[in-house]
Backbone as JSON Lines, residues from 0, in Angstrom:
{"i":0,"aa":"X","n":[77.56,77.17,101.91],"ca":[77.11,77.64,100.61],"c":[77.12,79.17,100.52]}
{"i":1,"aa":"X","n":[76.66,79.85,101.58],"ca":[76.62,81.3,101.57],"c":[78.02,81.89,101.43]}
{"i":2,"aa":"X","n":[78.97,81.35,102.18],"ca":[80.34,81.86,102.14],"c":[80.95,81.66,100.75]}
{"i":3,"aa":"X","n":[80.77,80.49,100.17],"ca":[81.33,80.21,98.85],"c":[80.7,81.11,97.79]}
{"i":4,"aa":"X","n":[79.41,81.32,97.9],"ca":[78.7,82.18,96.96],"c":[79.23,83.61,97.05]}
{"i":5,"aa":"X","n":[79.44,84.1,98.27],"ca":[79.95,85.46,98.46],"c":[81.38,85.56,97.96]}
{"i":6,"aa":"X","n":[82.18,84.53,98.21],"ca":[83.57,84.54,97.74],"c":[83.64,84.58,96.21]}
{"i":7,"aa":"X","n":[82.68,83.98,95.54],"ca":[82.65,84.02,94.07],"c":[82.42,85.46,93.58]}
{"i":8,"aa":"X","n":[81.6,86.21,94.3],"ca":[81.36,87.61,93.96],"c":[82.66,88.4,94.09]}
{"i":9,"aa":"X","n":[83.33,88.22,95.22],"ca":[84.58,88.92,95.48],"c":[85.62,88.57,94.43]}
{"i":10,"aa":"X","n":[85.72,87.29,94.08],"ca":[86.69,86.85,93.07],"c":[86.39,87.51,91.72]}
{"i":11,"aa":"X","n":[85.13,87.61,91.36],"ca":[84.76,88.26,90.1],"c":[85.15,89.74,90.12]}
{"i":12,"aa":"X","n":[84.93,90.4,91.24],"ca":[85.32,91.81,91.36],"c":[86.83,91.97,91.23]}
{"i":13,"aa":"X","n":[87.57,91.09,91.87],"ca":[89.03,91.18,91.81],"c":[89.56,90.98,90.39]}
{"i":14,"aa":"X","n":[88.81,90.24,89.57],"ca":[89.2,90.02,88.17],"c":[88.6,91.06,87.23]}
{"i":15,"aa":"X","n":[87.94,92.08,87.82],"ca":[87.32,93.16,87.06],"c":[86.17,92.67,86.17]}
{"i":16,"aa":"X","n":[85.53,91.61,86.58],"ca":[84.36,91.06,85.88],"c":[83.11,91.62,86.54]}
{"i":17,"aa":"X","n":[82.87,92.91,86.33],"ca":[81.86,93.63,87.09],"c":[80.43,93.19,86.78]}
{"i":18,"aa":"X","n":[80.15,92.97,85.52],"ca":[78.81,92.5,85.16],"c":[78.52,91.13,85.76]}
{"i":19,"aa":"X","n":[79.51,90.26,85.68],"ca":[79.38,88.92,86.25],"c":[79.21,89.01,87.76]}
{"i":20,"aa":"X","n":[80.02,89.86,88.4],"ca":[79.92,90.03,89.85],"c":[78.53,90.52,90.24]}
{"i":21,"aa":"X","n":[77.98,91.45,89.46],"ca":[76.65,91.98,89.77],"c":[75.59,90.87,89.65]}
{"i":22,"aa":"X","n":[75.71,90.05,88.62],"ca":[74.74,88.95,88.45],"c":[74.89,87.91,89.56]}
{"i":23,"aa":"X","n":[76.13,87.6,89.93],"ca":[76.36,86.68,91.05],"c":[75.76,87.24,92.33]}
{"i":24,"aa":"X","n":[75.96,88.54,92.54],"ca":[75.45,89.18,93.75],"c":[73.92,89.16,93.78]}
{"i":25,"aa":"X","n":[73.28,89.43,92.65],"ca":[71.81,89.38,92.61],"c":[71.3,87.99,92.99]}
{"i":26,"aa":"X","n":[71.94,86.98,92.43],"ca":[71.52,85.6,92.73],"c":[71.77,85.28,94.2]}
{"i":27,"aa":"X","n":[72.9,85.69,94.7],"ca":[73.25,85.44,96.11],"c":[72.26,86.14,97.04]}
{"i":28,"aa":"X","n":[71.98,87.41,96.74],"ca":[71.11,88.2,97.61],"c":[69.66,87.74,97.56]}
{"i":29,"aa":"X","n":[69.28,87.06,96.5],"ca":[67.93,86.47,96.44],"c":[67.79,85.39,97.51]}
{"i":30,"aa":"X","n":[68.89,84.7,97.78],"ca":[68.87,83.65,98.81],"c":[69.25,84.17,100.19]}
{"i":31,"aa":"X","n":[70.11,85.19,100.22],"ca":[70.62,85.72,101.5],"c":[70.46,87.25,101.52]}
{"i":32,"aa":"X","n":[69.23,87.73,101.63],"ca":[68.99,89.18,101.5],"c":[69.54,90.03,102.65]}
{"i":33,"aa":"X","n":[69.98,89.42,103.72],"ca":[70.52,90.2,104.83],"c":[72.04,90.09,104.92]}
{"i":34,"aa":"X","n":[72.68,89.65,103.85],"ca":[74.14,89.52,103.82],"c":[74.75,90.88,103.5]}
{"i":35,"aa":"X","n":[75.13,91.59,104.54],"ca":[75.67,92.95,104.38],"c":[76.91,93.02,103.52]}
{"i":36,"aa":"X","n":[77.79,92.04,103.64],"ca":[79.01,92.03,102.84],"c":[78.66,91.88,101.36]}
{"i":37,"aa":"X","n":[77.71,91.01,101.06],"ca":[77.29,90.84,99.66],"c":[76.68,92.13,99.11]}
{"i":38,"aa":"X","n":[75.95,92.86,99.95],"ca":[75.4,94.14,99.5],"c":[76.52,95.12,99.16]}
{"i":39,"aa":"X","n":[77.58,95.12,99.97],"ca":[78.73,95.99,99.67],"c":[79.33,95.6,98.32]}
{"i":40,"aa":"X","n":[79.55,94.31,98.12],"ca":[80.14,93.84,96.87],"c":[79.24,94.16,95.67]}
{"i":41,"aa":"X","n":[77.94,94.0,95.86],"ca":[76.99,94.33,94.81],"c":[77.08,95.81,94.47]}
{"i":42,"aa":"X","n":[77.12,96.65,95.48],"ca":[77.23,98.1,95.27],"c":[78.53,98.45,94.55]}
{"i":43,"aa":"X","n":[79.61,97.78,94.91],"ca":[80.89,98.02,94.22],"c":[80.8,97.67,92.75]}
{"i":44,"aa":"X","n":[80.19,96.53,92.45],"ca":[80.04,96.12,91.04],"c":[79.17,97.11,90.28]}
{"i":45,"aa":"X","n":[78.07,97.52,90.89],"ca":[77.17,98.48,90.23],"c":[77.87,99.82,90.0]}
{"i":46,"aa":"X","n":[78.7,100.23,90.94],"ca":[79.46,101.47,90.78],"c":[80.37,101.37,89.57]}
{"i":47,"aa":"X","n":[81.07,100.25,89.45],"ca":[81.97,100.06,88.31],"c":[81.21,100.05,86.98]}
{"i":48,"aa":"X","n":[79.97,99.63,87.02],"ca":[79.13,99.59,85.83],"c":[78.41,100.92,85.58]}
{"i":49,"aa":"X","n":[78.69,101.91,86.43],"ca":[78.06,103.24,86.35],"c":[76.55,103.18,86.52]}
{"i":50,"aa":"X","n":[76.08,102.21,87.26],"ca":[74.66,102.1,87.59],"c":[74.49,102.71,88.99]}
{"i":51,"aa":"X","n":[74.68,104.01,89.05],"ca":[74.84,104.7,90.33],"c":[73.59,104.7,91.19]}
{"i":52,"aa":"X","n":[72.42,104.86,90.61],"ca":[71.19,104.84,91.4],"c":[71.01,103.5,92.09]}
{"i":53,"aa":"X","n":[71.26,102.42,91.37],"ca":[71.17,101.09,91.96],"c":[72.26,100.88,93.01]}
{"i":54,"aa":"X","n":[73.43,101.43,92.74],"ca":[74.54,101.31,93.71],"c":[74.18,102.01,95.02]}
{"i":55,"aa":"X","n":[73.58,103.19,94.92],"ca":[73.16,103.9,96.14],"c":[72.19,103.06,96.96]}
{"i":56,"aa":"X","n":[71.22,102.45,96.28],"ca":[70.25,101.6,96.98],"c":[70.95,100.41,97.62]}
{"i":57,"aa":"X","n":[71.94,99.84,96.93],"ca":[72.69,98.71,97.49],"c":[73.51,99.15,98.69]}
{"i":58,"aa":"X","n":[74.09,100.35,98.63],"ca":[74.83,100.85,99.79],"c":[73.89,101.05,100.99]}
{"i":59,"aa":"X","n":[72.68,101.52,100.73],"ca":[71.7,101.67,101.81],"c":[71.41,100.31,102.46]}
{"i":60,"aa":"X","n":[71.25,99.29,101.64],"ca":[71.01,97.94,102.17],"c":[72.24,97.44,102.93]}
{"i":61,"aa":"X","n":[73.42,97.72,102.4],"ca":[74.65,97.31,103.08],"c":[74.72,97.93,104.47]}
{"i":62,"aa":"X","n":[74.39,99.22,104.54],"ca":[74.43,99.91,105.82],"c":[73.44,99.28,106.8]}
{"i":63,"aa":"X","n":[72.3,98.9,106.29],"ca":[71.25,98.3,107.13],"c":[71.65,96.92,107.64]}
{"i":64,"aa":"X","n":[72.29,96.12,106.79],"ca":[72.53,94.73,107.13],"c":[73.96,94.39,107.55]}
{"i":65,"aa":"X","n":[74.92,95.21,107.23],"ca":[76.32,94.88,107.55],"c":[76.63,95.21,109.0]}
{"i":66,"aa":"X","n":[77.59,94.51,109.54],"ca":[78.05,94.77,110.91],"c":[78.61,96.18,110.99]}
{"i":67,"aa":"X","n":[78.49,96.8,112.15],"ca":[78.98,98.17,112.34],"c":[80.46,98.31,112.01]}
{"i":68,"aa":"X","n":[81.21,97.23,112.17],"ca":[82.65,97.28,111.87],"c":[82.9,97.52,110.38]}
{"i":69,"aa":"X","n":[81.9,97.33,109.54],"ca":[82.07,97.51,108.1],"c":[81.64,98.89,107.61]}
{"i":70,"aa":"X","n":[81.24,99.74,108.53],"ca":[80.75,101.06,108.12],"c":[81.82,101.88,107.39]}
{"i":71,"aa":"X","n":[83.05,101.8,107.86],"ca":[84.12,102.56,107.2],"c":[84.23,102.13,105.73]}
{"i":72,"aa":"X","n":[84.15,100.85,105.47],"ca":[84.23,100.35,104.1],"c":[83.04,100.86,103.28]}
{"i":73,"aa":"X","n":[81.87,100.81,103.86],"ca":[80.68,101.3,103.16],"c":[80.84,102.78,102.83]}
{"i":74,"aa":"X","n":[81.32,103.55,103.78],"ca":[81.47,104.99,103.57],"c":[82.51,105.28,102.49]}
{"i":75,"aa":"X","n":[83.66,104.59,102.52],"ca":[84.69,104.86,101.52],"c":[84.25,104.4,100.13]}
{"i":76,"aa":"X","n":[83.57,103.27,100.06],"ca":[83.09,102.8,98.76],"c":[82.02,103.74,98.2]}
{"i":77,"aa":"X","n":[81.19,104.25,99.07],"ca":[80.17,105.19,98.62],"c":[80.83,106.49,98.16]}
{"i":78,"aa":"X","n":[81.85,106.92,98.88],"ca":[82.61,108.1,98.47],"c":[83.22,107.89,97.09]}
{"i":79,"aa":"X","n":[83.78,106.7,96.88],"ca":[84.35,106.38,95.57],"c":[83.3,106.47,94.46]}
{"i":80,"aa":"X","n":[82.09,106.04,94.78],"ca":[81.02,106.11,93.79],"c":[80.75,107.56,93.39]}
{"i":81,"aa":"X","n":[80.68,108.45,94.39],"ca":[80.44,109.85,94.08],"c":[81.63,110.47,93.34]}
{"i":82,"aa":"X","n":[82.83,110.04,93.71],"ca":[84.03,110.54,93.05],"c":[83.98,110.19,91.55]}
{"i":83,"aa":"X","n":[83.58,108.97,91.24],"ca":[83.47,108.54,89.84],"c":[82.47,109.41,89.08]}
{"i":84,"aa":"X","n":[81.51,109.97,89.78],"ca":[80.5,110.82,89.14],"c":[80.92,112.29,89.12]}
{"i":85,"aa":"X","n":[82.12,112.57,89.63],"ca":[82.64,113.94,89.75],"c":[81.78,114.77,90.71]}
{"i":86,"aa":"X","n":[81.15,114.12,91.65],"ca":[80.38,114.8,92.69],"c":[81.3,114.89,93.92]}
{"i":87,"aa":"X","n":[82.24,115.83,93.83],"ca":[83.33,115.89,94.8],"c":[82.87,116.23,96.2]}
{"i":88,"aa":"X","n":[81.89,117.12,96.33],"ca":[81.43,117.48,97.67],"c":[80.8,116.28,98.38]}
{"i":89,"aa":"X","n":[79.99,115.52,97.64],"ca":[79.38,114.33,98.23],"c":[80.45,113.31,98.59]}
{"i":90,"aa":"X","n":[81.43,113.13,97.7],"ca":[82.52,112.19,97.98],"c":[83.26,112.61,99.24]}
{"i":91,"aa":"X","n":[83.56,113.89,99.33],"ca":[84.27,114.41,100.5],"c":[83.48,114.16,101.78]}
{"i":92,"aa":"X","n":[82.18,114.36,101.73],"ca":[81.34,114.14,102.91],"c":[81.41,112.67,103.37]}
{"i":93,"aa":"X","n":[81.39,111.74,102.41],"ca":[81.45,110.33,102.79],"c":[82.84,109.94,103.3]}
{"i":94,"aa":"X","n":[83.9,110.53,102.73],"ca":[85.23,110.27,103.29],"c":[85.32,110.81,104.72]}
{"i":95,"aa":"X","n":[84.68,111.94,104.96],"ca":[84.66,112.5,106.32],"c":[83.98,111.54,107.29]}
{"i":96,"aa":"X","n":[82.9,110.9,106.84],"ca":[82.22,109.92,107.69],"c":[83.14,108.74,107.99]}
{"i":97,"aa":"X","n":[83.92,108.34,106.98],"ca":[84.89,107.25,107.2],"c":[85.95,107.68,108.2]}
{"i":98,"aa":"X","n":[86.37,108.93,108.14],"ca":[87.35,109.45,109.1],"c":[86.78,109.43,110.51]}
{"i":99,"aa":"X","n":[85.5,109.78,110.64],"ca":[84.87,109.75,111.96],"c":[84.89,108.34,112.56]}
{"i":100,"aa":"X","n":[84.7,107.34,111.69],"ca":[84.7,105.95,112.15],"c":[86.11,105.5,112.5]}
{"i":101,"aa":"X","n":[87.11,105.92,111.7],"ca":[88.49,105.47,111.9],"c":[89.44,106.66,111.73]}
{"i":102,"aa":"X","n":[89.55,107.51,112.75],"ca":[90.36,108.71,112.61],"c":[91.87,108.47,112.59]}
{"i":103,"aa":"X","n":[92.31,107.25,112.84],"ca":[93.75,106.99,112.87],"c":[94.28,106.43,111.55]}
{"i":104,"aa":"X","n":[93.41,106.21,110.56],"ca":[93.84,105.66,109.27],"c":[94.08,106.79,108.27]}
{"i":105,"aa":"X","n":[95.32,106.96,107.86],"ca":[95.71,108.06,106.98],"c":[95.05,107.97,105.61]}
{"i":106,"aa":"X","n":[94.75,106.78,105.14],"ca":[94.18,106.61,103.8],"c":[92.9,107.4,103.59]}
{"i":107,"aa":"X","n":[92.06,107.47,104.61],"ca":[90.83,108.24,104.47],"c":[91.11,109.73,104.32]}
{"i":108,"aa":"X","n":[92.15,110.21,105.01],"ca":[92.55,111.61,104.87],"c":[93.12,111.87,103.48]}
{"i":109,"aa":"X","n":[93.88,110.89,102.96],"ca":[94.45,111.04,101.62],"c":[93.34,111.32,100.62]}
{"i":110,"aa":"X","n":[92.31,110.47,100.62],"ca":[91.24,110.63,99.64],"c":[90.42,111.89,99.88]}
{"i":111,"aa":"X","n":[90.13,112.19,101.14],"ca":[89.38,113.42,101.43],"c":[90.17,114.64,100.98]}
{"i":112,"aa":"X","n":[91.47,114.61,101.19],"ca":[92.32,115.73,100.77],"c":[92.4,115.86,99.26]}
{"i":113,"aa":"X","n":[92.47,114.73,98.56],"ca":[92.51,114.76,97.1],"c":[91.21,115.35,96.55]}
{"i":114,"aa":"X","n":[90.1,114.96,97.13],"ca":[88.81,115.49,96.67],"c":[88.73,116.99,96.92]}
{"i":115,"aa":"X","n":[89.18,117.44,98.08],"ca":[89.18,118.89,98.36],"c":[90.08,119.62,97.36]}
{"i":116,"aa":"X","n":[91.22,119.02,97.05],"ca":[92.13,119.59,96.05],"c":[91.44,119.68,94.69]}
{"i":117,"aa":"X","n":[90.75,118.63,94.28],"ca":[90.07,118.62,92.99],"c":[88.96,119.66,92.94]}
{"i":118,"aa":"X","n":[88.38,119.96,94.08],"ca":[87.36,121.02,94.14],"c":[87.98,122.4,94.14]}
{"i":119,"aa":"X","n":[89.31,122.46,94.29],"ca":[90.01,123.73,94.29],"c":[90.13,124.36,95.67]}
{"i":120,"aa":"X","n":[89.79,123.62,96.71],"ca":[89.89,124.15,98.07],"c":[91.25,123.76,98.65]}
{"i":121,"aa":"X","n":[92.26,124.57,98.34],"ca":[93.63,124.26,98.75],"c":[93.81,124.35,100.27]}
{"i":122,"aa":"X","n":[93.09,125.27,100.89],"ca":[93.21,125.41,102.35],"c":[92.72,124.13,103.03]}
{"i":123,"aa":"X","n":[91.56,123.65,102.62],"ca":[91.04,122.41,103.2],"c":[91.92,121.22,102.84]}
{"i":124,"aa":"X","n":[92.37,121.15,101.59],"ca":[93.23,120.04,101.17],"c":[94.49,119.98,102.05]}
{"i":125,"aa":"X","n":[95.1,121.12,102.28],"ca":[96.28,121.15,103.13],"c":[95.95,120.71,104.56]}
{"i":126,"aa":"X","n":[94.86,121.22,105.08],"ca":[94.45,120.86,106.44],"c":[94.23,119.35,106.58]}
{"i":127,"aa":"X","n":[93.53,118.77,105.61],"ca":[93.21,117.35,105.68],"c":[94.47,116.5,105.55]}
{"i":128,"aa":"X","n":[95.35,116.86,104.63],"ca":[96.6,116.1,104.49],"c":[97.48,116.24,105.73]}
{"i":129,"aa":"X","n":[97.46,117.39,106.37],"ca":[98.22,117.55,107.63],"c":[97.65,116.63,108.72]}
{"i":130,"aa":"X","n":[96.34,116.45,108.71],"ca":[95.75,115.5,109.65],"c":[96.23,114.09,109.33]}
{"i":131,"aa":"X","n":[96.36,113.78,108.05],"ca":[96.82,112.46,107.63],"c":[98.25,112.18,108.05]}
{"i":132,"aa":"X","n":[99.12,113.19,108.0],"ca":[100.52,112.94,108.38],"c":[100.66,112.76,109.89]}
{"i":133,"aa":"X","n":[99.64,113.15,110.63],"ca":[99.66,112.96,112.08],"c":[99.31,111.52,112.47]}
{"i":134,"aa":"X","n":[98.83,110.74,111.5],"ca":[98.47,109.34,111.77],"c":[99.73,108.48,111.79]}
{"i":135,"aa":"X","n":[99.54,107.23,112.14],"ca":[100.62,106.27,112.06],"c":[100.16,105.11,111.18]}
{"i":136,"aa":"X","n":[101.1,104.36,110.68],"ca":[100.74,103.17,109.9],"c":[100.65,103.46,108.42]}
{"i":137,"aa":"X","n":[99.76,102.71,107.77],"ca":[99.61,102.78,106.32],"c":[99.21,104.15,105.82]}
{"i":138,"aa":"X","n":[99.69,104.47,104.65],"ca":[99.28,105.64,103.86],"c":[99.8,106.98,104.37]}
{"i":139,"aa":"X","n":[100.59,107.0,105.42],"ca":[101.14,108.27,105.89],"c":[102.07,108.84,104.83]}
{"i":140,"aa":"X","n":[102.8,107.96,104.14],"ca":[103.68,108.43,103.06],"c":[102.86,109.14,101.98]}
{"i":141,"aa":"X","n":[101.68,108.62,101.67],"ca":[100.83,109.26,100.68],"c":[100.3,110.6,101.18]}
{"i":142,"aa":"X","n":[100.05,110.69,102.48],"ca":[99.62,111.97,103.03],"c":[100.72,113.02,102.86]}
{"i":143,"aa":"X","n":[101.96,112.62,103.14],"ca":[103.07,113.56,102.95],"c":[103.2,113.96,101.48]}
{"i":144,"aa":"X","n":[103.13,112.98,100.58],"ca":[103.29,113.28,99.16],"c":[102.17,114.19,98.65]}
{"i":145,"aa":"X","n":[100.95,113.92,99.07],"ca":[99.83,114.76,98.63],"c":[99.89,116.15,99.24]}
{"i":146,"aa":"X","n":[100.34,116.23,100.48],"ca":[100.54,117.55,101.08],"c":[101.6,118.31,100.29]}
{"i":147,"aa":"X","n":[102.66,117.62,99.91],"ca":[103.68,118.25,99.08],"c":[103.09,118.79,97.79]}
{"i":148,"aa":"X","n":[102.2,118.03,97.17],"ca":[101.55,118.49,95.94],"c":[100.73,119.74,96.14]}
{"i":149,"aa":"X","n":[100.03,119.8,97.25],"ca":[99.23,121.01,97.56],"c":[100.16,122.2,97.77]}
{"i":150,"aa":"X","n":[101.29,121.97,98.42],"ca":[102.24,123.06,98.69],"c":[102.9,123.55,97.4]}
{"i":151,"aa":"X","n":[103.15,122.64,96.45],"ca":[103.72,123.05,95.17],"c":[102.78,124.01,94.46]}
{"i":152,"aa":"X","n":[101.5,123.7,94.45],"ca":[100.52,124.57,93.79],"c":[100.56,125.96,94.4]}
{"i":153,"aa":"X","n":[100.84,126.03,95.7],"ca":[100.9,127.31,96.4],"c":[102.29,127.95,96.32]}
{"i":154,"aa":"X","n":[103.2,127.32,95.56],"ca":[104.58,127.78,95.38],"c":[105.35,127.83,96.69]}
{"i":155,"aa":"X","n":[105.03,126.93,97.59],"ca":[105.75,126.8,98.87],"c":[106.72,125.61,98.72]}
{"i":156,"aa":"X","n":[107.72,125.83,97.89],"ca":[108.57,124.75,97.4],"c":[109.44,124.1,98.47]}
{"i":157,"aa":"X","n":[109.97,124.88,99.38],"ca":[110.82,124.29,100.42],"c":[110.02,123.35,101.31]}
{"i":158,"aa":"X","n":[108.83,123.77,101.69],"ca":[107.96,122.91,102.5],"c":[107.56,121.67,101.71]}
{"i":159,"aa":"X","n":[107.29,121.87,100.42],"ca":[106.92,120.73,99.57],"c":[108.06,119.73,99.49]}
{"i":160,"aa":"X","n":[109.29,120.23,99.35],"ca":[110.46,119.34,99.29],"c":[110.58,118.51,100.56]}
{"i":161,"aa":"X","n":[110.33,119.13,101.69],"ca":[110.38,118.4,102.97],"c":[109.33,117.28,103.0]}
{"i":162,"aa":"X","n":[108.15,117.58,102.48],"ca":[107.08,116.57,102.46],"c":[107.44,115.41,101.53]}
{"i":163,"aa":"X","n":[107.93,115.73,100.33],"ca":[108.29,114.65,99.41],"c":[109.45,113.83,99.97]}
{"i":164,"aa":"X","n":[110.39,114.5,100.62],"ca":[111.52,113.79,101.22],"c":[111.02,112.83,102.3]}
{"i":165,"aa":"X","n":[110.11,113.29,103.12],"ca":[109.55,112.43,104.18],"c":[108.8,111.24,103.57]}
{"i":166,"aa":"X","n":[108.07,111.48,102.49],"ca":[107.35,110.38,101.83],"c":[108.32,109.33,101.33]}
{"i":167,"aa":"X","n":[109.45,109.77,100.76],"ca":[110.46,108.84,100.26],"c":[111.14,108.11,101.4]}
{"i":168,"aa":"X","n":[111.35,108.8,102.5],"ca":[111.95,108.13,103.68],"c":[111.03,107.03,104.19]}
{"i":169,"aa":"X","n":[109.73,107.3,104.19],"ca":[108.76,106.31,104.65],"c":[108.61,105.14,103.67]}
{"i":170,"aa":"X","n":[108.74,105.44,102.37],"ca":[108.65,104.41,101.34],"c":[109.71,104.68,100.28]}
{"i":171,"aa":"X","n":[110.87,104.07,100.42],"ca":[111.97,104.31,99.47],"c":[111.64,103.94,98.02]}
{"i":172,"aa":"X","n":[110.58,103.17,97.8],"ca":[110.19,102.79,96.43],"c":[109.07,103.67,95.86]}
{"i":173,"aa":"X","n":[108.76,104.75,96.52],"ca":[107.64,105.61,96.13],"c":[108.09,106.49,94.95]}
{"i":174,"aa":"X","n":[107.89,105.99,93.73],"ca":[108.39,106.65,92.53],"c":[107.8,108.04,92.32]}
{"i":175,"aa":"X","n":[106.49,108.15,92.51],"ca":[105.84,109.45,92.28],"c":[106.44,110.52,93.21]}
{"i":176,"aa":"X","n":[106.66,110.16,94.48],"ca":[107.23,111.12,95.43],"c":[108.66,111.47,95.03]}
{"i":177,"aa":"X","n":[109.4,110.51,94.52],"ca":[110.78,110.78,94.07],"c":[110.79,111.75,92.89]}
{"i":178,"aa":"X","n":[109.89,111.55,91.95],"ca":[109.8,112.45,90.79],"c":[109.42,113.85,91.24]}
{"i":179,"aa":"X","n":[108.45,113.93,92.13],"ca":[108.02,115.25,92.62],"c":[109.13,115.94,93.42]}
{"i":180,"aa":"X","n":[109.88,115.15,94.19],"ca":[111.01,115.71,94.94],"c":[112.05,116.27,93.97]}
{"i":181,"aa":"X","n":[112.35,115.52,92.93],"ca":[113.32,115.98,91.92],"c":[112.82,117.27,91.27]}
{"i":182,"aa":"X","n":[111.54,117.33,90.95],"ca":[110.93,118.51,90.36],"c":[111.12,119.73,91.26]}
{"i":183,"aa":"X","n":[110.8,119.57,92.53],"ca":[110.89,120.69,93.47],"c":[112.34,121.12,93.67]}
{"i":184,"aa":"X","n":[113.25,120.16,93.71],"ca":[114.67,120.51,93.86],"c":[115.16,121.32,92.67]}
{"i":185,"aa":"X","n":[114.68,120.98,91.48],"ca":[115.04,121.75,90.29],"c":[114.47,123.17,90.36]}
{"i":186,"aa":"X","n":[113.25,123.28,90.86],"ca":[112.64,124.61,91.02],"c":[113.46,125.43,92.01]}
{"i":187,"aa":"X","n":[113.82,124.84,93.14],"ca":[114.59,125.56,94.15],"c":[115.95,125.97,93.62]}
{"i":188,"aa":"X","n":[116.58,125.1,92.85],"ca":[117.88,125.42,92.26],"c":[117.75,126.58,91.28]}
{"i":189,"aa":"X","n":[116.71,126.54,90.46],"ca":[116.45,127.61,89.5],"c":[116.23,128.92,90.23]}
{"i":190,"aa":"X","n":[115.45,128.9,91.28],"ca":[115.15,130.13,92.03],"c":[116.38,130.67,92.75]}
{"i":191,"aa":"X","n":[117.29,129.79,93.14],"ca":[118.49,130.25,93.85],"c":[119.46,131.0,92.93]}
{"i":192,"aa":"X","n":[119.33,130.83,91.62],"ca":[120.19,131.52,90.65],"c":[119.77,132.96,90.45]}
{"i":193,"aa":"X","n":[118.54,133.28,90.8],"ca":[118.03,134.64,90.55],"c":[118.5,135.63,91.59]}
């Protein structure tokens, strides 16, 4: 019963039925108050509903009751909550905690770098994305593409082109990286005429 009840919460979240997911989670947690995964799902639903104070409390409960292996998920979801509130420094801090838990996953660097970029800290954004390209596996292509974006802002077009090219090599279907590569190539061609 507990597993089916929790799966119903997840299914509601996947269908973007956030209010329904929150109500399912409340009912589930009344019966299973130490279900850490359900607390995470509840916090996710509350975040989507912009009920941030309640979401923070749910994340605290998730941290208390969820297995240690789920800490990275709790940290990234909490970071997402702060990001939605435009609290970029807090979001960045939680992504950093996720990186500490799993330093080999490029995705956490991608988001931490994007948040640093949004705060206007180009030096940190570049540093974080460079850490991401040093990873292996998923999201390395995104680290390259985002690093390229940071380099474009700094008018370091040749380096940016190399990053976008690498992103496309890693994922030949990466449309955004292809568009950015085309953009930078046009800039370089224009500059070569001068």
